[in-house]
PQR file of N, CA, C, O and H, with PARSE charges and radii, in Angstrom:
ATOM      1  N   MET A   1      11.759 164.509 265.250 -0.4000 1.5000
ATOM      2  CA  MET A   1      11.609 164.604 263.779 -0.0000 2.0000
ATOM      3  C   MET A   1      12.239 165.902 263.317  0.5500 1.7000
ATOM      4  O   MET A   1      12.014 166.968 263.890 -0.5500 1.4000
ATOM      5  N   ASP A   2      13.011 165.790 262.295 -0.4000 1.5000
ATOM      6  CA  ASP A   2      13.749 166.972 261.843 -0.0000 2.0000
ATOM      7  C   ASP A   2      13.193 167.567 260.537  0.5500 1.7000
ATOM      8  O   ASP A   2      13.902 168.287 259.835 -0.5500 1.4000
ATOM      9  H   ASP A   2      13.194 164.924 261.829  0.4000 1.0000
ATOM     10  N   GLY A   3      11.961 167.275 260.224 -0.4000 1.5000
ATOM     11  CA  GLY A   3      11.343 167.920 259.069 -0.0000 2.0000
ATOM     12  C   GLY A   3      11.391 167.084 257.794  0.5500 1.7000
ATOM     13  O   GLY A   3      10.775 167.456 256.795 -0.5500 1.4000
ATOM     14  H   GLY A   3      11.385 166.690 260.795  0.4000 1.0000
ATOM     15  N   ARG A   4      12.108 165.968 257.807 -0.4000 1.5000
ATOM     16  CA  ARG A   4      12.192 165.135 256.609 -0.0000 2.0000
ATOM     17  C   ARG A   4      10.978 164.288 256.370  0.5500 1.7000
ATOM     18  O   ARG A   4      10.819 163.721 255.288 -0.5500 1.4000
ATOM     19  H   ARG A   4      12.608 165.666 258.618  0.4000 1.0000
ATOM     20  N   ILE A   5      10.118 164.187 257.353 -0.4000 1.5000
ATOM     21  CA  ILE A   5       8.931 163.346 257.211 -0.0000 2.0000
ATOM     22  C   ILE A   5       8.029 163.893 256.112  0.5500 1.7000
ATOM     23  O   ILE A   5       7.391 163.112 255.405 -0.5500 1.4000
ATOM     24  H   ILE A   5      10.247 164.647 258.232  0.4000 1.0000
ATOM     25  N   GLY A   6       7.958 165.208 255.950 -0.4000 1.5000
ATOM     26  CA  GLY A   6       7.152 165.804 254.914 -0.0000 2.0000
ATOM     27  C   GLY A   6       7.662 165.439 253.517  0.5500 1.7000
ATOM     28  O   GLY A   6       6.871 165.218 252.599 -0.5500 1.4000
ATOM     29  H   GLY A   6       8.476 165.842 256.525  0.4000 1.0000
ATOM     30  N   ILE A   7       8.980 165.377 253.364 -0.4000 1.5000
ATOM     31  CA  ILE A   7       9.561 164.977 252.083 -0.0000 2.0000
ATOM     32  C   ILE A   7       9.202 163.546 251.763  0.5500 1.7000
ATOM     33  O   ILE A   7       8.851 163.232 250.625 -0.5500 1.4000
ATOM     34  H   ILE A   7       9.622 165.556 254.110  0.4000 1.0000
ATOM     35  N   TRP A   8       9.285 162.666 252.762 -0.4000 1.5000
ATOM     36  CA  TRP A   8       8.956 161.249 252.555 -0.0000 2.0000
ATOM     37  C   TRP A   8       7.485 161.084 252.192  0.5500 1.7000
ATOM     38  O   TRP A   8       7.149 160.248 251.354 -0.5500 1.4000
ATOM     39  H   TRP A   8       9.570 162.922 253.686  0.4000 1.0000
ATOM     40  N   ILE A   9       6.616 161.855 252.800 -0.4000 1.5000
ATOM     41  CA  ILE A   9       5.185 161.772 252.474 -0.0000 2.0000
ATOM     42  C   ILE A   9       4.958 162.181 251.025  0.5500 1.7000
ATOM     43  O   ILE A   9       4.180 161.537 250.321 -0.5500 1.4000
ATOM     44  H   ILE A   9       6.889 162.535 253.481  0.4000 1.0000
ATOM     45  N   VAL A  10       5.612 163.226 250.570 -0.4000 1.5000
ATOM     46  CA  VAL A  10       5.484 163.669 249.185 -0.0000 2.0000
ATOM     47  C   VAL A  10       6.024 162.617 248.224  0.5500 1.7000
ATOM     48  O   VAL A  10       5.400 162.341 247.198 -0.5500 1.4000
ATOM     49  H   VAL A  10       6.244 163.750 251.142  0.4000 1.0000
ATOM     50  N   VAL A  11       7.164 162.032 248.538 -0.4000 1.5000
ATOM     51  CA  VAL A  11       7.749 161.025 247.688 -0.0000 2.0000
ATOM     52  C   VAL A  11       6.857 159.782 247.580  0.5500 1.7000
ATOM     53  O   VAL A  11       6.641 159.262 246.486 -0.5500 1.4000
ATOM     54  H   VAL A  11       7.671 162.256 249.370  0.4000 1.0000
ATOM     55  N   ILE A  12       6.352 159.319 248.702 -0.4000 1.5000
ATOM     56  CA  ILE A  12       5.465 158.148 248.719 -0.0000 2.0000
ATOM     57  C   ILE A  12       4.166 158.453 247.963  0.5500 1.7000
ATOM     58  O   ILE A  12       3.665 157.591 247.241 -0.5500 1.4000
ATOM     59  H   ILE A  12       6.528 159.741 249.591  0.4000 1.0000
ATOM     60  N   ALA A  13       3.620 159.646 248.112 -0.4000 1.5000
ATOM     61  CA  ALA A  13       2.411 160.015 247.392 -0.0000 2.0000
ATOM     62  C   ALA A  13       2.670 160.070 245.897  0.5500 1.7000
ATOM     63  O   ALA A  13       1.816 159.659 245.112 -0.5500 1.4000
ATOM     64  H   ALA A  13       4.027 160.347 248.698  0.4000 1.0000
ATOM     65  N   ALA A  14       3.833 160.571 245.484 -0.4000 1.5000
ATOM     66  CA  ALA A  14       4.161 160.631 244.075 -0.0000 2.0000
ATOM     67  C   ALA A  14       4.341 159.230 243.474  0.5500 1.7000
ATOM     68  O   ALA A  14       3.918 158.968 242.348 -0.5500 1.4000
ATOM     69  H   ALA A  14       4.527 160.905 246.121  0.4000 1.0000
ATOM     70  N   ILE A  15       4.964 158.351 244.229 -0.4000 1.5000
ATOM     71  CA  ILE A  15       5.127 156.947 243.756 -0.0000 2.0000
ATOM     72  C   ILE A  15       3.768 156.265 243.638  0.5500 1.7000
ATOM     73  O   ILE A  15       3.501 155.576 242.653 -0.5500 1.4000
ATOM     74  H   ILE A  15       5.308 158.564 245.144  0.4000 1.0000
ATOM     75  N   ALA A  16       2.907 156.455 244.643 -0.4000 1.5000
ATOM     76  CA  ALA A  16       1.578 155.843 244.606 -0.0000 2.0000
ATOM     77  C   ALA A  16       0.763 156.381 243.426  0.5500 1.7000
ATOM     78  O   ALA A  16       0.065 155.616 242.761 -0.5500 1.4000
ATOM     79  H   ALA A  16       3.124 157.015 245.443  0.4000 1.0000
ATOM     80  N   ALA A  17       0.844 157.679 243.164 -0.4000 1.5000
ATOM     81  CA  ALA A  17       0.106 158.256 242.036 -0.0000 2.0000
ATOM     82  C   ALA A  17       0.628 157.702 240.718  0.5500 1.7000
ATOM     83  O   ALA A  17      -0.158 157.431 239.810 -0.5500 1.4000
ATOM     84  H   ALA A  17       1.412 158.300 243.705  0.4000 1.0000
ATOM     85  N   THR A  18       1.926 157.531 240.600 -0.4000 1.5000
ATOM     86  CA  THR A  18       2.499 156.986 239.374 -0.0000 2.0000
ATOM     87  C   THR A  18       2.095 155.540 239.183  0.5500 1.7000
ATOM     88  O   THR A  18       1.836 155.111 238.058 -0.5500 1.4000
ATOM     89  H   THR A  18       2.565 157.751 241.338  0.4000 1.0000
ATOM     90  N   MET A  19       2.037 154.786 240.263 -0.4000 1.5000
ATOM     91  CA  MET A  19       1.602 153.369 240.191 -0.0000 2.0000
ATOM     92  C   MET A  19       0.152 153.293 239.727  0.5500 1.7000
ATOM     93  O   MET A  19      -0.188 152.471 238.877 -0.5500 1.4000
ATOM     94  H   MET A  19       2.247 155.134 241.176  0.4000 1.0000
ATOM     95  N   ILE A  20      -0.687 154.136 240.274 -0.4000 1.5000
ATOM     96  CA  ILE A  20      -2.119 154.128 239.901 -0.0000 2.0000
ATOM     97  C   ILE A  20      -2.284 154.532 238.461  0.5500 1.7000
ATOM     98  O   ILE A  20      -3.052 153.903 237.734 -0.5500 1.4000
ATOM     99  H   ILE A  20      -0.410 154.804 240.965  0.4000 1.0000
ATOM    100  N   LEU A  21      -1.583 155.574 238.018 -0.4000 1.5000
ATOM    101  CA  LEU A  21      -1.667 156.011 236.621 -0.0000 2.0000
ATOM    102  C   LEU A  21      -1.208 154.939 235.665  0.5500 1.7000
ATOM    103  O   LEU A  21      -1.873 154.674 234.664 -0.5500 1.4000
ATOM    104  H   LEU A  21      -0.958 156.085 238.609  0.4000 1.0000
ATOM    105  N   SER A  22      -0.095 154.326 235.952 -0.4000 1.5000
ATOM    106  CA  SER A  22       0.424 153.271 235.095 -0.0000 2.0000
ATOM    107  C   SER A  22      -0.529 152.085 235.043  0.5500 1.7000
ATOM    108  O   SER A  22      -0.767 151.520 233.975 -0.5500 1.4000
ATOM    109  H   SER A  22       0.446 154.542 236.765  0.4000 1.0000
ATOM    110  N   GLY A  23      -1.076 151.707 236.199 -0.4000 1.5000
ATOM    111  CA  GLY A  23      -2.022 150.599 236.251 -0.0000 2.0000
ATOM    112  C   GLY A  23      -3.291 150.905 235.484  0.5500 1.7000
ATOM    113  O   GLY A  23      -3.814 150.042 234.779 -0.5500 1.4000
ATOM    114  H   GLY A  23      -0.883 152.166 237.066  0.4000 1.0000
ATOM    115  N   ARG A  24      -3.792 152.120 235.612 -0.4000 1.5000
ATOM    116  CA  ARG A  24      -5.035 152.492 234.916 -0.0000 2.0000
ATOM    117  C   ARG A  24      -4.836 152.492 233.395  0.5500 1.7000
ATOM    118  O   ARG A  24      -5.696 152.020 232.651 -0.5500 1.4000
ATOM    119  H   ARG A  24      -3.367 152.821 236.185  0.4000 1.0000
ATOM    120  N   LEU A  25      -3.702 153.022 232.946 -0.4000 1.5000
ATOM    121  CA  LEU A  25      -3.453 153.039 231.497 -0.0000 2.0000
ATOM    122  C   LEU A  25      -3.296 151.625 230.947  0.5500 1.7000
ATOM    123  O   LEU A  25      -3.804 151.312 229.870 -0.5500 1.4000
ATOM    124  H   LEU A  25      -3.003 153.405 233.551  0.4000 1.0000
ATOM    125  N   THR A  26      -2.591 150.773 231.691 -0.4000 1.5000
ATOM    126  CA  THR A  26      -2.423 149.388 231.244 -0.0000 2.0000
ATOM    127  C   THR A  26      -3.770 148.683 231.233  0.5500 1.7000
ATOM    128  O   THR A  26      -4.073 147.974 230.274 -0.5500 1.4000
ATOM    129  H   THR A  26      -2.179 151.028 232.566  0.4000 1.0000
ATOM    130  N   ALA A  27      -4.574 148.852 232.251 -0.4000 1.5000
ATOM    131  CA  ALA A  27      -5.870 148.189 232.327 -0.0000 2.0000
ATOM    132  C   ALA A  27      -6.798 148.679 231.234  0.5500 1.7000
ATOM    133  O   ALA A  27      -7.557 147.882 230.682 -0.5500 1.4000
ATOM    134  H   ALA A  27      -4.328 149.428 233.029  0.4000 1.0000
ATOM    135  N   ARG A  28      -6.765 149.953 230.902 -0.4000 1.5000
ATOM    136  CA  ARG A  28      -7.625 150.506 229.852 -0.0000 2.0000
ATOM    137  C   ARG A  28      -7.283 149.852 228.511  0.5500 1.7000
ATOM    138  O   ARG A  28      -8.182 149.485 227.754 -0.5500 1.4000
ATOM    139  H   ARG A  28      -6.148 150.600 231.350  0.4000 1.0000
ATOM    140  N   ILE A  29      -6.014 149.708 228.220 -0.4000 1.5000
ATOM    141  CA  ILE A  29      -5.598 149.060 226.960 -0.0000 2.0000
ATOM    142  C   ILE A  29      -6.000 147.589 226.979  0.5500 1.7000
ATOM    143  O   ILE A  29      -6.457 147.060 225.966 -0.5500 1.4000
ATOM    144  H   ILE A  29      -5.284 150.007 228.835  0.4000 1.0000
ATOM    145  N   ALA A  30      -5.834 146.922 228.127 -0.4000 1.5000
ATOM    146  CA  ALA A  30      -6.155 145.504 228.239 -0.0000 2.0000
ATOM    147  C   ALA A  30      -7.648 145.258 228.009  0.5500 1.7000
ATOM    148  O   ALA A  30      -8.024 144.301 227.332 -0.5500 1.4000
ATOM    149  H   ALA A  30      -5.463 147.352 228.949  0.4000 1.0000
ATOM    150  N   VAL A  31      -8.495 146.121 228.570 -0.4000 1.5000
ATOM    151  CA  VAL A  31      -9.940 145.953 228.387 -0.0000 2.0000
ATOM    152  C   VAL A  31     -10.306 146.149 226.919  0.5500 1.7000
ATOM    153  O   VAL A  31     -11.161 145.430 226.401 -0.5500 1.4000
ATOM    154  H   VAL A  31      -8.190 146.898 229.120  0.4000 1.0000
ATOM    155  N   ARG A  32      -9.685 147.094 226.250 -0.4000 1.5000
ATOM    156  CA  ARG A  32      -9.925 147.267 224.825 -0.0000 2.0000
ATOM    157  C   ARG A  32      -9.539 146.029 224.024  0.5500 1.7000
ATOM    158  O   ARG A  32     -10.144 145.738 222.992 -0.5500 1.4000
ATOM    159  H   ARG A  32      -8.991 147.678 226.671  0.4000 1.0000
ATOM    160  N   ARG A  33      -8.522 145.296 224.507 -0.4000 1.5000
ATOM    161  CA  ARG A  33      -8.043 144.094 223.816 -0.0000 2.0000
ATOM    162  C   ARG A  33      -8.793 142.859 224.275  0.5500 1.7000
ATOM    163  O   ARG A  33      -8.521 141.767 223.774 -0.5500 1.4000
ATOM    164  H   ARG A  33      -8.030 145.532 225.345  0.4000 1.0000
ATOM    165  N   GLY A  34      -9.739 142.988 225.221 -0.4000 1.5000
ATOM    166  CA  GLY A  34     -10.542 141.857 225.671 -0.0000 2.0000
ATOM    167  C   GLY A  34      -9.911 141.087 226.824  0.5500 1.7000
ATOM    168  O   GLY A  34     -10.269 139.935 227.069 -0.5500 1.4000
ATOM    169  H   GLY A  34      -9.960 143.875 225.628  0.4000 1.0000
ATOM    170  N   ARG A  35      -9.000 141.694 227.515 -0.4000 1.5000
ATOM    171  CA  ARG A  35      -8.324 141.068 228.662 -0.0000 2.0000
ATOM    172  C   ARG A  35      -8.936 141.563 229.953  0.5500 1.7000
ATOM    173  O   ARG A  35      -9.733 142.501 229.958 -0.5500 1.4000
ATOM    174  H   ARG A  35      -8.709 142.630 227.317  0.4000 1.0000
ATOM    175  N   SER A  36      -8.555 140.920 231.060 -0.4000 1.5000
ATOM    176  CA  SER A  36      -9.053 141.312 232.387 -0.0000 2.0000
ATOM    177  C   SER A  36      -8.417 142.631 232.826  0.5500 1.7000
ATOM    178  O   SER A  36      -7.194 142.767 232.855 -0.5500 1.4000
ATOM    179  H   SER A  36      -7.907 140.158 231.056  0.4000 1.0000
ATOM    180  N   GLY A  37      -9.253 143.581 233.162 -0.4000 1.5000
ATOM    181  CA  GLY A  37      -8.759 144.881 233.589 -0.0000 2.0000
ATOM    182  C   GLY A  37      -8.076 144.833 234.964  0.5500 1.7000
ATOM    183  O   GLY A  37      -7.064 145.499 235.182 -0.5500 1.4000
ATOM    184  H   GLY A  37     -10.247 143.471 233.139  0.4000 1.0000
ATOM    185  N   ARG A  38      -8.633 144.043 235.884 -0.4000 1.5000
ATOM    186  CA  ARG A  38      -8.064 143.971 237.236 -0.0000 2.0000
ATOM    187  C   ARG A  38      -6.654 143.387 237.237  0.5500 1.7000
ATOM    188  O   ARG A  38      -5.754 143.910 237.893 -0.5500 1.4000
ATOM    189  H   ARG A  38      -9.455 143.501 235.706  0.4000 1.0000
ATOM    190  N   VAL A  39      -6.479 142.315 236.508 -0.4000 1.5000
ATOM    191  CA  VAL A  39      -5.167 141.670 236.453 -0.0000 2.0000
ATOM    192  C   VAL A  39      -4.121 142.614 235.854  0.5500 1.7000
ATOM    193  O   VAL A  39      -3.023 142.767 236.389 -0.5500 1.4000
ATOM    194  H   VAL A  39      -7.211 141.890 235.975  0.4000 1.0000
ATOM    195  N   TRP A  40      -4.491 143.249 234.724 -0.4000 1.5000
ATOM    196  CA  TRP A  40      -3.537 144.134 234.078 -0.0000 2.0000
ATOM    197  C   TRP A  40      -3.330 145.454 234.832  0.5500 1.7000
ATOM    198  O   TRP A  40      -2.292 146.099 234.686 -0.5500 1.4000
ATOM    199  H   TRP A  40      -5.384 143.125 234.290  0.4000 1.0000
ATOM    200  N   PHE A  41      -4.321 145.848 235.639 -0.4000 1.5000
ATOM    201  CA  PHE A  41      -4.092 147.000 236.529 -0.0000 2.0000
ATOM    202  C   PHE A  41      -2.981 146.664 237.499  0.5500 1.7000
ATOM    203  O   PHE A  41      -2.077 147.472 237.715 -0.5500 1.4000
ATOM    204  H   PHE A  41      -5.164 145.324 235.758  0.4000 1.0000
ATOM    205  N   ALA A  42      -3.038 145.469 238.091 -0.4000 1.5000
ATOM    206  CA  ALA A  42      -2.028 145.058 239.072 -0.0000 2.0000
ATOM    207  C   ALA A  42      -0.663 144.945 238.404  0.5500 1.7000
ATOM    208  O   ALA A  42       0.337 145.388 238.968 -0.5500 1.4000
ATOM    209  H   ALA A  42      -3.772 144.812 237.915  0.4000 1.0000
ATOM    210  N   VAL A  43      -0.610 144.358 237.210 -0.4000 1.5000
ATOM    211  CA  VAL A  43       0.664 144.219 236.512 -0.0000 2.0000
ATOM    212  C   VAL A  43       1.245 145.585 236.176  0.5500 1.7000
ATOM    213  O   VAL A  43       2.438 145.819 236.372 -0.5500 1.4000
ATOM    214  H   VAL A  43      -1.423 143.998 236.751  0.4000 1.0000
ATOM    215  N   GLY A  44       0.411 146.487 235.671 -0.4000 1.5000
ATOM    216  CA  GLY A  44       0.876 147.810 235.311 -0.0000 2.0000
ATOM    217  C   GLY A  44       1.340 148.610 236.519  0.5500 1.7000
ATOM    218  O   GLY A  44       2.306 149.369 236.441 -0.5500 1.4000
ATOM    219  H   GLY A  44      -0.558 146.298 235.512  0.4000 1.0000
ATOM    220  N   ALA A  45       0.637 148.432 237.644 -0.4000 1.5000
ATOM    221  CA  ALA A  45       1.010 149.160 238.853 -0.0000 2.0000
ATOM    222  C   ALA A  45       2.316 148.606 239.437  0.5500 1.7000
ATOM    223  O   ALA A  45       3.148 149.372 239.922 -0.5500 1.4000
ATOM    224  H   ALA A  45      -0.147 147.815 237.707  0.4000 1.0000
ATOM    225  N   LEU A  46       2.496 147.310 239.394 -0.4000 1.5000
ATOM    226  CA  LEU A  46       3.719 146.736 239.942 -0.0000 2.0000
ATOM    227  C   LEU A  46       4.930 147.016 239.071  0.5500 1.7000
ATOM    228  O   LEU A  46       6.050 147.096 239.575 -0.5500 1.4000
ATOM    229  H   LEU A  46       1.820 146.687 239.000  0.4000 1.0000
ATOM    230  N   LEU A  47       4.723 147.164 237.789 -0.4000 1.5000
ATOM    231  CA  LEU A  47       5.833 147.447 236.865 -0.0000 2.0000
ATOM    232  C   LEU A  47       5.875 148.908 236.438  0.5500 1.7000
ATOM    233  O   LEU A  47       6.219 149.230 235.301 -0.5500 1.4000
ATOM    234  H   LEU A  47       3.813 147.099 237.380  0.4000 1.0000
ATOM    235  N   PHE A  48       5.521 149.781 237.368 -0.4000 1.5000
ATOM    236  CA  PHE A  48       5.450 151.224 237.042 -0.0000 2.0000
ATOM    237  C   PHE A  48       6.808 151.793 236.691  0.5500 1.7000
ATOM    238  O   PHE A  48       6.875 152.792 235.974 -0.5500 1.4000
ATOM    239  H   PHE A  48       5.242 149.520 238.292  0.4000 1.0000
ATOM    240  N   LEU A  49       7.873 151.212 237.155 -0.4000 1.5000
ATOM    241  CA  LEU A  49       9.203 151.724 236.798 -0.0000 2.0000
ATOM    242  C   LEU A  49       9.550 151.492 235.337  0.5500 1.7000
ATOM    243  O   LEU A  49      10.375 152.206 234.767 -0.5500 1.4000
ATOM    244  H   LEU A  49       7.819 150.400 237.737  0.4000 1.0000
ATOM    245  N   LEU A  50       8.929 150.510 234.742 -0.4000 1.5000
ATOM    246  CA  LEU A  50       9.092 150.222 233.315 -0.0000 2.0000
ATOM    247  C   LEU A  50       7.916 150.781 232.549  0.5500 1.7000
ATOM    248  O   LEU A  50       7.369 150.092 231.688 -0.5500 1.4000
ATOM    249  H   LEU A  50       8.259 149.931 235.205  0.4000 1.0000
ATOM    250  N   PHE A  51       7.510 151.991 232.827 -0.4000 1.5000
ATOM    251  CA  PHE A  51       6.232 152.569 232.482 -0.0000 2.0000
ATOM    252  C   PHE A  51       5.660 152.217 231.116  0.5500 1.7000
ATOM    253  O   PHE A  51       4.550 151.685 231.093 -0.5500 1.4000
ATOM    254  H   PHE A  51       7.954 152.551 233.526  0.4000 1.0000
ATOM    255  N   PRO A  52       6.295 152.457 229.987 -0.5600 1.5000
ATOM    256  CA  PRO A  52       5.571 152.145 228.746  0.2800 2.0000
ATOM    257  C   PRO A  52       5.566 150.648 228.386  0.5500 1.7000
ATOM    258  O   PRO A  52       4.755 150.221 227.565 -0.5500 1.4000
ATOM    259  N   LEU A  53       6.448 149.859 228.982 -0.4000 1.5000
ATOM    260  CA  LEU A  53       6.561 148.458 228.567 -0.0000 2.0000
ATOM    261  C   LEU A  53       5.302 147.613 228.827  0.5500 1.7000
ATOM    262  O   LEU A  53       4.923 146.846 227.942 -0.5500 1.4000
ATOM    263  H   LEU A  53       7.107 150.207 229.649  0.4000 1.0000
ATOM    264  N   PRO A  54       4.637 147.707 229.982 -0.5600 1.5000
ATOM    265  CA  PRO A  54       3.405 146.913 230.158  0.2800 2.0000
ATOM    266  C   PRO A  54       2.337 147.262 229.118  0.5500 1.7000
ATOM    267  O   PRO A  54       1.646 146.362 228.639 -0.5500 1.4000
ATOM    268  N   GLN A  55       2.180 148.528 228.757 -0.4000 1.5000
ATOM    269  CA  GLN A  55       1.207 148.912 227.774 -0.0000 2.0000
ATOM    270  C   GLN A  55       1.569 148.339 226.399  0.5500 1.7000
ATOM    271  O   GLN A  55       0.691 147.879 225.669 -0.5500 1.4000
ATOM    272  H   GLN A  55       2.741 149.259 229.146  0.4000 1.0000
ATOM    273  N   TRP A  56       2.838 148.365 226.051 -0.4000 1.5000
ATOM    274  CA  TRP A  56       3.271 147.810 224.767 -0.0000 2.0000
ATOM    275  C   TRP A  56       3.051 146.291 224.742  0.5500 1.7000
ATOM    276  O   TRP A  56       2.654 145.730 223.720 -0.5500 1.4000
ATOM    277  H   TRP A  56       3.551 148.739 226.644  0.4000 1.0000
ATOM    278  N   PHE A  57       3.308 145.649 225.858 -0.4000 1.5000
ATOM    279  CA  PHE A  57       3.122 144.215 225.912 -0.0000 2.0000
ATOM    280  C   PHE A  57       1.664 143.817 225.707  0.5500 1.7000
ATOM    281  O   PHE A  57       1.367 142.847 225.009 -0.5500 1.4000
ATOM    282  H   PHE A  57       3.630 146.105 226.688  0.4000 1.0000
ATOM    283  N   VAL A  58       0.749 144.583 226.326 -0.4000 1.5000
ATOM    284  CA  VAL A  58      -0.666 144.302 226.162 -0.0000 2.0000
ATOM    285  C   VAL A  58      -1.091 144.537 224.717  0.5500 1.7000
ATOM    286  O   VAL A  58      -1.912 143.792 224.181 -0.5500 1.4000
ATOM    287  H   VAL A  58       0.990 145.371 226.892  0.4000 1.0000
ATOM    288  N   GLU A  59      -0.543 145.553 224.095 -0.4000 1.5000
ATOM    289  CA  GLU A  59      -0.886 145.865 222.688 -0.0000 2.0000
ATOM    290  C   GLU A  59      -0.414 144.735 221.763  0.5500 1.7000
ATOM    291  O   GLU A  59      -1.031 144.506 220.723 -0.5500 1.4000
ATOM    292  H   GLU A  59       0.124 146.158 224.530  0.4000 1.0000
ATOM    293  N   LEU A  60       0.643 144.039 222.110 -0.4000 1.5000
ATOM    294  CA  LEU A  60       1.168 142.962 221.274 -0.0000 2.0000
ATOM    295  C   LEU A  60       0.397 141.648 221.439  0.5500 1.7000
ATOM    296  O   LEU A  60       0.473 140.783 220.567 -0.5500 1.4000
ATOM    297  H   LEU A  60       1.144 144.225 222.955  0.4000 1.0000
ATOM    298  N   LEU A  61      -0.345 141.484 222.546 -0.4000 1.5000
ATOM    299  CA  LEU A  61      -1.125 140.285 222.740 -0.0000 2.0000
ATOM    300  C   LEU A  61      -2.262 140.202 221.733  0.5500 1.7000
ATOM    301  O   LEU A  61      -2.819 141.229 221.343 -0.5500 1.4000
ATOM    302  H   LEU A  61      -0.407 142.188 223.255  0.4000 1.0000
ATOM    303  N   PRO A  62      -2.612 138.997 221.309 -0.5600 1.5000
ATOM    304  CA  PRO A  62      -3.735 138.874 220.367  0.2800 2.0000
ATOM    305  C   PRO A  62      -5.061 139.206 221.056  0.5500 1.7000
ATOM    306  O   PRO A  62      -5.206 139.019 222.264 -0.5500 1.4000
ATOM    307  N   LYS A  63      -6.013 139.695 220.287 -0.4000 1.5000
ATOM    308  CA  LYS A  63      -7.324 140.036 220.848 -0.0000 2.0000
ATOM    309  C   LYS A  63      -8.060 138.765 221.203  0.5500 1.7000
ATOM    310  O   LYS A  63      -7.922 137.751 220.518 -0.5500 1.4000
ATOM    311  H   LYS A  63      -5.896 139.847 219.305  0.4000 1.0000
ATOM    312  N   LYS A  64      -8.846 138.810 222.276 -0.4000 1.5000
ATOM    313  CA  LYS A  64      -9.661 137.665 222.656 -0.0000 2.0000
ATOM    314  C   LYS A  64     -10.979 137.731 221.995  0.5500 1.7000
ATOM    315  O   LYS A  64     -11.813 136.848 222.191 -0.5500 1.4000
ATOM    316  H   LYS A  64      -8.958 139.633 222.833  0.4000 1.0000
TER
END
């Protein structure tokens, strides 16, 4: 190992943290709108590269 493993660990940790943050924000908005928090957490986490778009999409859905 030539020392690059530490960089990969930091990169993977940063990606995981961003996925969790995006999922939590999307789920929080979804619960306010009367939607399932678990489902929207997964959607927000999987679409973390499109960060604000899942939240905007949930805001556009009608309230239940």
